[in-house]
C-alpha positions, 0 to 999 in steps of 0.5 A, spaced: 501 481 521 502 477 515 503 483 509 504 490 509 504 495 504 505 503 504 503 508 499 505 515 498 500 518 494 505 523 492 505 522 484 500 528 484 501 536 484 498 536 491 502 534 498 499 527 499 500 523 506 502 516 506 498 510 508 499 503 511 495 497 509 496 491 512 492 484 514 492 480 520 487 476 524 481 481 523 482 482 516 485 488 512 486 495 516 489 501 513 491 508 517 495 514 515 502 514 517 504 520 521 509 525 519 516 523 520 514 516 522 517 510 517 511 506 515 514 499 517 516 502 524 508 501 525 507 494 524 511 487 524 509 483 517 512 477 514 512 480 507 512 488 505 513 493 499 512 500 499 512 506 494 509 512 491 503 512 487 498 516 483 491 515 487 488 513 480 492 508 480 491 505 487 484 505 485 485 501 479 489 496 483 484 496 489 479 494 483 483 488 480 484 492 474 492 493 475 497 488 478 500 493 483 498 500 485 504 504 482 502 504 475 506 508 469 508 514 473 509 511 480 515 507 483 515 501 488 519 496 491 519 490 496 516 483 496 511 482 490 507 477 494 505 483 499 502 487 494 498 481 491 496 478 497 493 485 500 490 486 493 486 479 494 484 481 501 481 488 499 477 485 493 474 479 498 472 484 503 
């Protein structure tokens, strides 16, 4: 794998799952992270990032209307290249 990104969509009023997005030989994949599991324990990636986001902000990022999925109310950290590359891969698929 090249890039991995975990997003907890917890910047909402409801309980939210954590999602893991990653790319590899077969393109971009995503999966729900089981409770109690560290997202980055599920993949080996060259670059990675993660954080907490509002689902509306994630959608803007997926659509290419925002530089990252964190928006004004979320927070994220890690390698910006992972966020940028995964966003580009998602939009190209």
